[in-house]
C-alpha positions, 0 to 999 in steps of 0.5 A: 216345116212342121206347120206346113206338114200339119197344114197338109194333114188338116187340109189347111190350103189357105196356110199352105198357099200363104206360106209358099214364096211367090218366086218358088216353083210351086207358086200359082197365079191362078189361086182357085185352081191351085187351091183345088189341087191342094185340096185334092192332094190332101184328101188323097193322101194319108199323112202318117208323120214328119221327122225334121232331120236338121236345119240351118238358119241364116237370118242375114240373107233371110235363107233357111234350109230344112231336111225332113222325111214325110211319111205318107200313103196314097191308096195304101202305097207309100209316097213318102219322101225326104227333102232338103227344102229352102225357105226364104223370109218374106217380110217377117214370115218364113215361106217355102220356096223349093226342095229337092228330094234327098236320100234318107239319112 
């Protein structure tokens, strides 16, 4: 999760695409337009910090859950959120599958 947040903050969209699970709702078949969307999002957002609250890893099933809070601004407006994320192991690498917005702890 920390690596993906850093990738958003630095605009490393190739890493974001590569670490998104292909079966997740955020994956796009048109990588060019997906890349453009991510570039625009990263440029429009001021990333102010990340707090990982907890995580659970089930190596046997290849599933991991992470609860985090991302602090961010867009045009001076707070757009931060807390999320319960699901990561799935894809071969040797963990990839972001999906998430649900949650109440901060």
